[in-house]
C-alpha angles and dihedrals in degrees: 000000000000127000118215128201130182121188120212136188113210127196112205133176101274090224090059098038097117093048092047093047092051093047093050093045090052091063116101111258096011123115123186108213103178144355136191131210090247090069101262118137130184116209140162130216112214129190146143092250140027093240091060089058094047092046093048110124089231092059093046092051094044095051092046088063099043114112 
């Protein structure tokens, strides 16, 4: 069985950093590793298969807002 990991860098509104960090960390398979006061967060998405990462609600929401 394979283990899949995707690293992501997230830019959040600094005023909402704590809320965003908690919301992301609450998602299944997502771990927030670090955050900075300027709104940057580093997280990983972990799963047993690549489709679980792609189908993660965090990924779907994030890509919907990418320009």
